[in-house]
C-alpha positions as CSV (number, residue, x, y, z in Angstrom):
1,X,7.8,36.4,11.4
2,X,9.5,32.7,11.3
3,X,11.8,31.1,8.8
4,X,10.7,27.7,8.2
5,X,11.6,24.9,5.9
6,X,8.8,22.7,4.5
7,X,10.0,19.1,3.4
8,X,8.0,17.8,0.4
9,X,6.2,19.7,-2.2
10,X,3.1,17.2,-2.5
11,X,-0.4,18.6,-1.6
12,X,0.3,18.4,2.1
13,X,3.6,20.3,1.7
14,X,2.4,23.1,-0.5
15,X,-0.6,23.9,1.4
16,X,1.3,24.1,4.4
17,X,3.8,26.6,2.9
18,X,0.8,28.9,1.7
19,X,-0.9,28.7,5.3
20,X,2.2,29.6,6.8
21,X,2.8,32.3,4.2
22,X,-0.5,33.8,4.8
23,X,0.5,34.3,8.3
24,X,3.5,35.9,7.4
25,X,6.3,33.5,7.7
26,X,9.3,33.2,5.3
27,X,8.7,29.6,4.1
28,X,11.1,27.5,1.4
29,X,9.6,24.0,0.4
30,X,12.3,21.5,-0.4
31,X,11.8,18.4,-2.7
32,X,13.8,16.2,-4.5
33,X,11.7,16.4,-7.6
34,X,8.9,19.2,-8.5
35,X,5.8,20.1,-6.8
36,X,3.0,17.0,-7.1
37,X,5.4,15.0,-9.0
38,X,5.2,11.8,-6.3
39,X,2.1,10.9,-4.5
40,X,-0.2,13.7,-5.2
41,X,0.2,13.5,-8.6
42,X,-1.5,9.8,-8.9
43,X,-4.4,10.2,-7.1
44,X,-8.0,9.7,-8.4
45,X,-8.5,13.8,-8.0
46,X,-11.3,13.3,-5.3
47,X,-11.8,16.4,-3.0
48,X,-14.2,14.1,-1.0
49,X,-16.8,16.2,0.9
50,X,-18.8,13.0,1.4
51,X,-16.0,11.0,3.1
52,X,-16.9,11.9,6.1
53,X,-16.1,8.4,8.1
54,X,-12.2,7.1,7.3
55,X,-11.6,3.9,6.1
56,X,-11.8,1.3,8.4
57,X,-11.1,-2.5,7.9
58,X,-14.2,-4.8,8.2
59,X,-15.8,-6.1,11.2
60,X,-17.2,-9.3,9.6
61,X,-14.3,-12.3,10.0
62,X,-15.6,-13.6,6.4
63,X,-15.0,-10.3,4.8
64,X,-11.1,-10.0,6.4
65,X,-10.3,-13.2,5.1
66,X,-11.3,-12.6,1.7
67,X,-9.4,-9.4,1.5
68,X,-6.5,-11.0,3.0
69,X,-6.7,-14.0,0.0
70,X,-7.3,-11.4,-2.4
71,X,-10.6,-12.2,-3.6
72,X,-12.0,-8.6,-3.5
73,X,-10.2,-6.1,-5.3
74,X,-10.5,-4.0,-2.7
75,X,-6.9,-5.1,-1.3
76,X,-4.4,-7.2,-2.6
77,X,-1.7,-8.4,0.5
78,X,1.7,-8.9,-0.4
79,X,2.9,-11.6,1.8
80,X,6.9,-11.0,1.8
81,X,5.8,-7.1,3.0
82,X,3.6,-8.7,5.8
83,X,6.3,-9.1,8.6
84,X,7.4,-5.3,8.6
85,X,3.6,-4.2,8.1
86,X,1.9,-6.3,10.4
87,X,2.6,-4.4,13.5
88,X,1.0,-1.5,12.0
89,X,-1.9,-3.7,10.4
90,X,-2.8,-4.9,13.7
91,X,-3.0,-1.3,15.3
92,X,-5.3,-0.2,12.3
93,X,-7.5,-3.4,12.9
94,X,-7.8,-2.4,16.8
95,X,-8.4,1.0,15.8
96,X,-11.3,-0.3,13.4
97,X,-13.3,-1.4,16.5
98,X,-16.6,0.3,16.9
99,X,-15.5,2.2,19.9
100,X,-12.5,3.2,18.5
101,X,-14.2,4.5,15.4
102,X,-16.5,6.3,17.4
103,X,-14.1,8.1,19.0
104,X,-12.1,10.0,16.0
105,X,-15.3,10.3,14.1
106,X,-16.4,13.5,15.5
107,X,-12.8,15.4,14.6
108,X,-12.7,13.3,11.3
109,X,-16.0,14.7,10.1
110,X,-15.0,18.2,11.2
111,X,-11.9,17.6,9.2
112,X,-13.7,16.7,6.1
113,X,-16.3,19.3,6.2
114,X,-13.7,21.9,5.9
115,X,-12.1,20.7,2.8
116,X,-14.0,22.0,-0.2
117,X,-14.4,25.5,1.0
118,X,-10.3,25.5,2.0
119,X,-10.0,24.1,-1.5
120,X,-12.3,26.5,-3.1
121,X,-10.5,29.6,-1.4
122,X,-7.0,28.2,-3.0
123,X,-8.4,26.9,-6.5
124,X,-10.0,30.8,-6.9
125,X,-6.5,32.4,-5.4
126,X,-4.5,30.1,-7.8
127,X,-6.8,30.5,-11.4
128,X,-7.3,26.7,-11.4
129,X,-10.8,26.6,-12.0
130,X,-10.6,24.7,-15.5
131,X,-9.0,21.7,-13.3
132,X,-12.3,21.5,-11.4
133,X,-15.4,19.6,-11.7
134,X,-18.2,20.5,-9.3
135,X,-20.8,17.9,-10.2
136,X,-19.6,15.1,-7.6
137,X,-18.9,11.5,-8.8
138,X,-20.9,8.2,-8.8
139,X,-20.8,5.7,-7.1
140,X,-22.0,2.4,-9.4
141,X,-23.8,-0.7,-8.4
142,X,-24.1,-4.0,-10.9
143,X,-27.1,-5.4,-8.4
144,X,-29.8,-4.6,-6.8
145,X,-29.1,-5.7,-3.7
146,X,-25.9,-3.7,-3.2
147,X,-27.4,-0.7,-4.2
148,X,-30.2,-0.5,-2.0
149,X,-27.5,-1.2,1.0
150,X,-25.6,1.5,-0.2
151,X,-28.6,4.0,-0.4
152,X,-29.2,2.8,3.6
153,X,-25.7,4.0,4.1
154,X,-25.6,7.1,2.4
155,X,-29.0,8.1,3.9
156,X,-27.3,7.5,7.4
157,X,-24.6,9.8,6.6
158,X,-27.2,12.5,5.4
159,X,-28.9,11.9,8.8
160,X,-25.7,12.1,10.6
161,X,-23.3,14.4,9.0
162,X,-26.0,16.5,6.6
163,X,-24.1,14.7,3.3
164,X,-26.1,15.3,-0.1
165,X,-26.9,12.6,-2.7
166,X,-29.3,11.3,-5.1
167,X,-30.1,7.8,-5.9
168,X,-30.1,7.0,-9.8
169,X,-31.6,3.7,-10.9
170,X,-30.9,1.7,-13.9
171,X,-32.6,4.0,-16.3
172,X,-31.6,7.2,-14.7
173,X,-28.0,5.9,-14.7
174,X,-28.2,5.0,-18.4
175,X,-29.8,8.4,-19.3
176,X,-27.4,10.3,-17.6
177,X,-24.5,8.3,-18.9
178,X,-25.1,7.4,-22.6
179,X,-21.9,5.8,-23.2
180,X,-21.8,2.6,-20.8
181,X,-22.2,-0.3,-22.8
182,X,-23.3,-2.6,-20.0
183,X,-26.6,-2.1,-18.0
184,X,-25.7,-1.1,-14.3
185,X,-28.2,-1.8,-11.3
186,X,-27.9,2.2,-10.7
187,X,-25.7,4.1,-8.6
188,X,-25.6,6.7,-5.3
189,X,-24.7,10.0,-7.2
190,X,-22.5,11.9,-4.3
191,X,-23.1,15.5,-5.5
192,X,-20.8,17.4,-3.0
193,X,-17.5,16.1,-4.1
194,X,-15.1,18.0,-6.5
195,X,-12.7,16.5,-8.9
196,X,-10.1,17.4,-10.9
197,X,-9.1,16.8,-14.2
198,X,-5.1,16.7,-13.4
199,X,-4.1,16.4,-9.4
200,X,-0.5,16.9,-10.2
201,X,-1.1,20.1,-12.3
202,X,-3.4,21.5,-9.0
203,X,-0.7,21.2,-6.7
204,X,1.6,23.1,-9.2
205,X,-1.1,25.7,-9.3
206,X,-1.0,26.0,-5.6
207,X,3.0,26.1,-5.9
208,X,2.7,28.9,-8.4
209,X,0.7,30.8,-6.1
210,X,3.4,29.9,-3.3
211,X,5.7,31.4,-5.5
212,X,4.0,34.6,-6.8
213,X,3.7,35.7,-3.1
214,X,7.2,35.6,-2.5
215,X,7.9,31.7,-1.4
216,X,10.6,29.6,-3.0
217,X,10.7,26.1,-4.1
218,X,14.2,24.6,-3.7
219,X,15.5,21.2,-4.9
220,X,17.4,19.2,-2.1
221,X,17.5,16.1,0.1
222,X,15.4,16.3,2.9
223,X,17.9,13.6,4.8
224,X,20.3,16.5,5.3
225,X,18.3,17.7,8.0
226,X,20.1,18.3,11.1
227,X,20.1,20.7,14.3
228,X,22.2,23.9,13.9
229,X,22.5,26.2,16.8
230,X,18.9,27.0,17.6
231,X,17.8,26.1,14.4
232,X,18.1,23.4,11.8
233,X,19.9,23.4,8.5
234,X,18.6,21.4,5.6
235,X,20.0,21.5,1.7
236,X,22.0,24.3,2.7
237,X,18.9,26.6,4.5
238,X,19.3,27.6,7.6
239,X,15.8,27.8,9.5
240,X,13.7,28.0,12.7
241,X,11.7,25.5,12.2
242,X,11.1,22.5,9.8
243,X,7.8,20.8,9.0
244,X,8.2,17.0,7.9
245,X,5.4,16.4,5.2
246,X,7.2,13.7,3.1
247,X,4.1,11.1,3.1
248,X,5.4,7.8,3.1
249,X,8.9,8.5,3.5
250,X,8.3,10.5,6.6
251,X,8.9,8.1,9.5
252,X,12.1,7.2,8.0
253,X,13.1,10.6,8.3
254,X,11.7,11.1,11.8
255,X,13.3,7.6,13.1
256,X,16.8,9.5,13.0
257,X,15.8,11.8,15.5
258,X,14.1,9.0,17.8
259,X,11.0,9.1,17.1
260,X,9.2,5.8,16.1
261,X,5.8,6.3,13.7
262,X,3.9,2.9,12.6
263,X,2.6,3.3,9.1
264,X,0.3,1.1,7.2
265,X,1.3,1.7,3.5
266,X,-1.4,1.3,0.7
267,X,0.2,1.2,-2.9
268,X,-2.4,2.8,-5.4
269,X,-1.4,1.8,-9.3
270,X,-3.1,3.9,-12.3
271,X,-3.2,4.0,-16.3
272,X,-4.4,5.9,-18.4
273,X,-6.5,4.8,-21.3
274,X,-6.9,6.6,-24.7
275,X,-9.9,7.0,-26.7
276,X,-13.6,8.7,-26.8
277,X,-14.6,6.9,-23.4
278,X,-17.9,9.7,-23.0
279,X,-17.9,9.3,-19.4
280,X,-19.9,12.6,-18.6
281,X,-18.2,12.1,-14.5
282,X,-16.0,10.2,-12.6
283,X,-17.2,6.7,-11.3
284,X,-16.1,4.3,-8.4
285,X,-17.2,0.8,-9.7
286,X,-17.8,-0.2,-6.2
287,X,-18.5,-4.2,-7.1
288,X,-15.0,-3.8,-8.2
289,X,-13.2,-1.5,-6.3
290,X,-11.7,0.9,-9.6
291,X,-12.2,4.2,-10.2
292,X,-12.6,5.7,-13.8
293,X,-11.6,9.2,-13.7
294,X,-11.7,11.5,-16.9
295,X,-8.2,13.2,-16.9
296,X,-6.6,15.4,-19.1
297,X,-4.1,12.5,-20.0
298,X,-7.2,10.2,-21.0
299,X,-9.8,8.1,-18.3
300,X,-7.4,7.0,-15.4
301,X,-8.4,3.6,-13.8
302,X,-6.7,3.8,-10.5
303,X,-7.2,0.8,-7.8
304,X,-7.6,0.6,-4.3
305,X,-5.2,-0.8,-1.8
306,X,-1.8,-2.7,-2.2
307,X,-0.5,-3.6,0.6
308,X,3.4,-3.7,0.0
309,X,6.7,-2.1,0.3
310,X,8.3,-4.1,-1.9
311,X,9.1,-2.7,-5.4
312,X,6.2,-2.2,-7.7
313,X,5.0,-4.6,-10.3
314,X,4.5,-3.3,-13.9
315,X,0.9,-3.8,-14.5
316,X,-0.2,-5.5,-11.5
317,X,-3.6,-7.4,-11.0
318,X,-5.7,-5.4,-9.5
319,X,-5.0,-2.9,-12.5
320,X,-5.9,-5.5,-14.7
321,X,-9.0,-6.4,-13.5
322,X,-10.1,-2.7,-13.5
323,X,-8.9,-2.4,-16.9
324,X,-11.2,-5.1,-17.8
325,X,-14.3,-4.3,-16.3
326,X,-13.8,-0.5,-17.9
327,X,-13.8,-1.9,-21.2
328,X,-16.5,-4.1,-20.7
329,X,-18.4,-0.4,-20.2
330,X,-17.0,1.8,-22.4
331,X,-15.3,2.3,-25.6
332,X,-11.7,2.7,-24.7
333,X,-8.5,2.6,-26.7
334,X,-4.8,2.0,-26.2
335,X,-3.0,2.4,-22.9
336,X,-1.4,6.0,-23.0
337,X,1.6,4.6,-20.6
338,X,3.4,1.3,-21.2
339,X,3.7,0.7,-17.1
340,X,1.3,1.7,-14.6
341,X,2.0,4.4,-12.2
342,X,2.5,3.8,-8.5
343,X,2.1,5.6,-5.1
344,X,2.1,4.7,-1.5
345,X,-0.9,6.0,0.6
346,X,0.7,7.1,4.2
347,X,-2.1,5.3,6.2
348,X,-1.4,5.7,10.1
349,X,-2.8,2.9,12.2
350,X,-5.4,5.5,14.0
351,X,-6.4,7.1,10.8
352,X,-6.1,10.3,11.5
353,X,-3.4,12.3,10.2
354,X,0.2,13.1,12.6
355,X,-0.5,17.1,12.8
356,X,2.0,18.0,15.9
357,X,5.4,19.6,17.5
358,X,8.0,16.8,18.1
359,X,8.3,16.4,22.0
360,X,12.0,16.4,22.2
361,X,13.2,18.8,19.3
362,X,12.2,22.3,19.1
363,X,11.6,23.7,15.7
364,X,10.5,20.4,14.1
365,X,7.1,19.7,13.5
366,X,4.8,16.5,12.0
367,X,2.3,17.2,9.1
368,X,1.9,13.5,7.2
369,X,-0.2,10.7,7.5
370,X,-3.3,11.2,5.7
371,X,-3.5,8.2,4.2
372,X,-6.8,8.0,1.3
373,X,-7.5,12.0,2.1
374,X,-4.4,13.7,1.6
375,X,-5.5,15.3,-1.6
376,X,-8.5,16.3,0.2
377,X,-7.6,17.1,3.9
378,X,-4.2,19.1,3.2
379,X,-5.4,22.5,3.3
380,X,-7.6,22.1,6.3
381,X,-4.6,20.4,8.3
382,X,-2.1,22.8,6.7
383,X,-4.4,25.6,8.4
384,X,-4.6,23.8,11.9
385,X,-0.9,23.5,11.8
386,X,-0.1,27.2,10.6
387,X,-2.4,28.3,14.0
388,X,-0.5,26.0,16.3
389,X,2.9,27.1,14.7
390,X,1.8,30.5,15.7
391,X,0.8,29.4,19.0
392,X,-2.6,28.4,19.5
393,X,-2.3,24.5,20.7
394,X,-6.1,23.6,20.2
395,X,-5.9,23.9,16.7
396,X,-4.1,20.1,16.5
397,X,-5.7,19.0,19.5
398,X,-6.3,15.2,18.5
399,X,-3.8,15.1,16.0
400,X,-0.8,14.3,17.7
401,X,-1.2,10.7,18.2
402,X,0.9,8.0,16.4
403,X,4.2,8.7,17.5
404,X,6.5,7.8,20.4
């Protein structure tokens, strides 16, 4: 039984605390805000059972150029941030090459396959069923050609990984989603994912489960972390072990102890729109790289990736494009918030999260860098980290790359 501090109260930090607590350890979570109030709050709320391959950059040079020039809504590049992000971006490009990508696919797909069962157990224990939908989501296409190509890729995933899906043609999609005002070519219905009506509320529910079992959540500054005797001191707490689970803020903290972790920072934005939208399940508009997700606060319009570490703008171009598309499809009201929410996905160039022991500091552990899939993968890698901290080094094999 050890005394452990987890730095960060997002989905990764809270599920880490739960996994360690289940193994009999005394845990305290330390965060500057409350559970689920930062990056975990603002995602689209998908537990992505179908995301069996990571988000690699396209191999086609013309497609890369289109992304760089902002011609597609999938990626916006902040040229002012490029000098700082360039080394990590180039490494991400190398990791996207076919040989590199194939090398990580078995481990990545294995992690994703465990996500829904891990979340299911926590959702049941936390009494959070009211927050969850279990009917997947739509990947909607406006053109017959892109729908046909997407169906071929979906079939490849089914054959290789067993991912479940169906294809809805124009008429079937219209019957399933009668609120749509424009005719679309059709959609892939990914049936395996679960979605959440309030991602921050789910993290908070997990946090209450942790506290109910005796765990503590304290407000404090992770930057106070310092060695203390044979252990560590942080925010007034003396502990034997520390887990850094601060998402995009993690590299800056561990750099103080001599560790370099390159990171691609992909900012995402969302805003809620009021009104009786009538959407029956969440929807990815594939042609526009925007997600429409029914939430407790309204219909959440969520964007893809803005490669920037500069201060966010109030209403970014990607979000304006996405909102315009959403209004063409659905009867929507006014924005709930005046300004967009923004948060940063912590993407490591090698695409796998970093889950390992610090090589030069006893009792210091890293658990961050989940990229687009922190909400999905958090309880999976949390369980593996807990096993490793109890002596099962094989549990995190392959997840220790990306730090020097």
